[in-house]
C-alpha positions as CSV (number, residue, x, y, z in Angstrom):
1,M,44.2,144.1,112.6
2,K,47.6,144.9,111.4
3,N,49.0,143.1,108.3
4,E,52.1,141.6,110.0
5,K,54.3,139.4,107.9
6,G,55.7,136.2,109.4
7,F,55.4,132.4,109.4
8,T,52.2,130.7,110.6
9,L,52.2,127.7,112.9
10,V,51.2,125.4,110.0
11,E,54.1,126.6,107.8
12,M,56.5,125.9,110.7
13,L,55.1,122.4,111.2
14,V,55.4,121.6,107.5
15,V,59.1,122.7,107.6
16,L,59.7,120.6,110.7
17,L,58.1,117.6,109.0
18,I,60.3,117.9,105.9
19,I,63.4,118.2,108.0
20,S,62.4,115.1,110.1
21,I,61.9,113.1,106.9
22,L,65.3,114.1,105.5
23,I,67.0,113.2,108.8
24,L,65.2,109.8,108.9
25,V,66.4,109.0,105.4
26,T,70.0,110.1,105.8
27,I,71.0,108.7,109.2
28,P,70.7,105.0,108.2
29,N,72.7,105.7,105.0
30,V,75.5,107.4,106.9
31,S,75.8,104.8,109.6
32,K,75.9,102.0,107.0
33,H,79.1,103.5,105.6
34,F,81.0,103.6,108.9
35,A,81.8,99.8,108.6
36,S,83.2,100.1,105.1
37,I,85.3,103.2,106.1
38,D,86.8,101.2,109.0
39,E,87.5,98.3,106.7
40,K,89.2,100.4,104.1
41,G,91.2,102.3,106.8
42,C,92.4,98.9,108.2
43,D,93.4,97.7,104.7
44,A,95.4,100.8,104.1
45,Y,97.1,100.6,107.5
46,I,98.0,96.9,106.9
47,L,99.6,97.9,103.5
48,M,101.6,100.6,105.1
49,L,102.9,98.2,107.8
50,Q,103.7,95.6,105.1
51,G,105.8,98.3,103.4
52,Q,107.7,98.8,106.7
53,V,108.3,95.1,107.1
54,E,109.7,94.9,103.6
55,A,112.0,97.9,104.3
56,Y,113.2,96.1,107.5
57,K,114.0,93.0,105.4
58,L,116.0,95.1,102.9
59,N,118.1,96.6,105.6
60,H,118.5,93.5,107.8
61,N,118.3,90.6,105.3
62,E,115.6,89.0,107.3
63,Y,112.0,89.6,108.3
64,P,111.3,91.0,111.7
65,S,110.3,88.4,114.3
66,S,107.7,90.6,115.9
67,V,106.3,94.1,115.9
68,T,108.8,95.1,118.7
69,D,111.6,94.7,116.2
70,L,110.0,97.3,114.0
71,I,109.5,99.6,117.0
72,E,113.0,99.3,118.3
73,E,114.5,100.1,114.8
74,D,112.1,103.1,114.4
75,Y,110.3,101.7,111.5
76,I,107.0,102.3,113.2
77,V,106.1,104.4,116.2
78,E,103.0,102.8,117.8
79,E,103.4,99.9,120.0
80,D,99.7,99.1,120.2
81,L,99.0,98.2,116.6
82,R,95.2,98.2,116.0
83,C,93.0,98.9,113.1
84,P,90.4,101.7,113.3
85,D,87.8,99.1,114.3
86,N,90.1,98.2,117.3
87,T,91.2,94.7,116.0
88,E,94.8,93.7,116.6
89,I,97.4,93.5,113.8
90,K,100.2,90.9,113.9
91,I,103.3,90.0,111.9
92,V,103.5,86.3,111.0
93,D,106.4,85.0,108.8
94,G,107.0,88.5,107.3
95,K,103.4,89.1,106.5
96,V,101.2,91.6,108.3
97,V,98.0,89.8,109.3
98,G,94.9,91.8,110.2
99,P,91.2,91.0,110.6
100,A,90.5,90.8,106.9
101,N,93.3,88.4,106.0
102,S,93.9,86.6,109.3
103,E,95.1,83.0,109.1
104,T,93.5,80.7,111.6
């Protein structure tokens, strides 16, 4: 017999077992953070829109009555205002209202 160097089947199975365990540990942790990422992204988007509402008020001496006022005056570009988690954002009495701080 020749003395060939290489990996045995047992060594390959051990490596696959270790990789499988690592994947099983990391996937739940990664998926758990997606919700907090969407929430923080929505909060940042609401703060940015609130800044645009305040800029509109400074220029026009009144709050916009709706999102379309901001779009028509080129304060924002998107007409479909949604958070990363696809919830709608509204403007109520000069305040940007999203899912985290909605008033019902």
